[in-house]
C-alpha positions in Angstrom: -9.1 20.1 5.4 -10.0 17.9 2.4 -12.2 19.9 0.0 -11.7 17.8 -3.2 -10.2 14.3 -3.1 -9.7 12.0 -6.0 -8.2 8.5 -6.0 -6.4 7.5 -9.2 -3.9 5.1 -10.6 -0.3 6.5 -10.4 0.2 5.4 -14.0 -1.8 8.5 -14.9 0.3 10.8 -12.7 3.9 10.3 -13.5 4.6 13.7 -11.9 3.8 12.2 -8.5 6.3 9.3 -8.8 9.2 11.0 -7.2 7.2 12.3 -4.2 5.6 8.9 -3.6 8.9 7.1 -4.0 10.5 9.4 -1.3 7.7 8.7 1.1 7.9 4.9 0.6 11.7 4.9 0.7 11.8 6.8 4.0 8.9 4.9 5.6 9.6 1.3 4.6 12.9 0.8 2.7 15.7 3.1 4.0 16.2 1.4 7.3 16.7 -2.0 5.7 19.5 -0.6 3.6 19.1 -3.0 0.8 17.5 -0.9 -1.9 18.2 2.6 -3.1 15.8 5.5 -3.6 16.5 5.1 -7.4 15.3 1.5 -7.2 12.0 2.6 -5.6 11.5 5.3 -8.2 12.0 2.8 -11.0 9.5 0.4 -9.4 6.8 3.2 -9.3 7.5 4.1 -12.9 6.6 0.5 -13.8 3.2 0.2 -12.2 0.2 -1.3 -14.1 -3.5 -0.8 -14.5 -4.9 -4.3 -14.4 -2.1 -6.5 -13.2 0.2 -6.3 -10.2 2.0 -4.2 -9.1 -0.7 -1.5 -9.0 -0.5 1.8 -7.1 -3.1 4.4 -6.4 -2.6 7.9 -5.1 -4.9 10.3 -3.3 -5.0 13.7 -4.9 -6.4 16.4 -2.5 -6.9 19.9 -3.7 -4.6 19.2 -6.6 -1.8 17.8 -4.5 -0.6 14.2 -4.0 -1.6 13.3 -0.4 -1.2 9.6 -0.1 -0.3 6.3 -1.8 -1.2 2.6 -1.6 -0.2 -0.4 -3.6 -1.3 -4.0 -4.4 1.4 -6.6 -4.9 1.0 -10.3 -5.9 3.3 -11.0 -2.9 4.7 -8.8 0.0 6.1 -11.6 2.2 8.6 -14.0 0.6 8.0 -16.6 3.3 4.3 -16.8 2.4 4.2 -16.9 -1.4 1.0 -19.0 -1.2 -1.0 -15.9 -0.2 -2.1 -13.3 -2.8 -2.8 -10.4 -3.3 -1.3 -8.0 -0.8 -2.1 -4.5 0.2 1.2 -2.7 0.7 2.9 0.6 1.2 0.0 2.6 2.6 1.2 6.1 3.3 -0.6 9.4 3.9 1.4 12.7 4.0 1.5 14.0 7.5 -0.2 17.3 6.5 -3.3 15.3 5.3 -3.7 12.8 8.1 -7.0 12.6 9.9 -9.1 13.2 6.7 -10.0 9.6 5.9 -7.6 9.4 3.0 -6.2 6.1 4.2 -9.7 4.7 4.3 -10.4 5.9 0.8 -7.2 4.4 -0.5 -7.9 1.0 1.2 -11.4 1.0 -0.2 -10.0 1.6 -3.7 -7.7 -1.4 -3.3 -10.7 -3.6 -2.1 -12.7 -2.6 -5.1 -9.9 -3.3 -7.6 -9.1 -6.7 -6.1 -12.8 -7.6 -6.2 -13.0 -6.5 -9.9 -10.0 -8.8 -10.5 -11.8 -11.8 -8.9 -10.1 -12.0 -5.5 -12.1 -12.8 -2.4 -9.4 -12.0 0.1 -6.5 -9.6 0.5 -3.5 -9.8 2.8 -1.2 -7.3 4.5 1.8 -7.4 6.8 2.7 -4.8 9.4 5.5 -4.4 11.8 4.1 -1.4 13.8 0.4 -0.8 13.0 -1.4 -4.0 13.9 -3.9 -2.1 16.1 -4.9 0.2 13.2 -5.9 -2.7 11.0 -7.6 -4.7 13.8 -9.8 -1.6 14.6 -10.8 -1.6 10.9 -12.0 -5.2 10.8 -8.9 -7.0 9.5 -8.5 -10.6 10.7 -5.3 -11.7 12.3 -3.7 -14.6 10.5 -0.3 -15.0 12.1 2.9 -13.6 13.6 5.9 -14.6 11.5 9.4 -13.7 10.4 10.0 -12.4 6.9 12.8 -13.3 4.6 15.0 -10.7 6.2 14.5 -12.0 9.8 12.1 -9.2 10.7 9.1 -10.0 12.9 5.8 -9.1 11.1 2.1 -9.6 11.7 -0.1 -10.9 8.8 -3.8 -9.9 8.5 -6.4 -10.6 5.9 -9.7 -9.1 4.8 -12.5 -11.0 3.1 -13.8 -9.1 0.1 -17.2 -10.7 -0.3 
């Protein structure tokens, strides 16, 4: 149960980089076999505050419980679209506590502050999750690695 949750930029929590990197590596990177865990760790060590890439973590009862990122691009075949919500992950022990919603809302707020009116995301397995939360379908496409993916967007007005 969530008693105390805080969303903060990972830049201020370097002690969470390894945990977050392991989640993202296992969930999104490992099966593609192109990048190492060390590569992912280095990427998270080089996040920013006011320019992409930006990552936020959820801290629940003093523990890192989830992560989300904003990239300028997350689909090499659609470089015309920016920015992108990416790498949403909530630790299994904390799911069902609206942590993903809090992380997504933090991304919306940050993108609005930066002057964006839309944000995009791609998903291979969770289209229904985003549709239920008001995201608009843009297209089914194939990424630069030949993987089928679905693209959604959200207006930030």
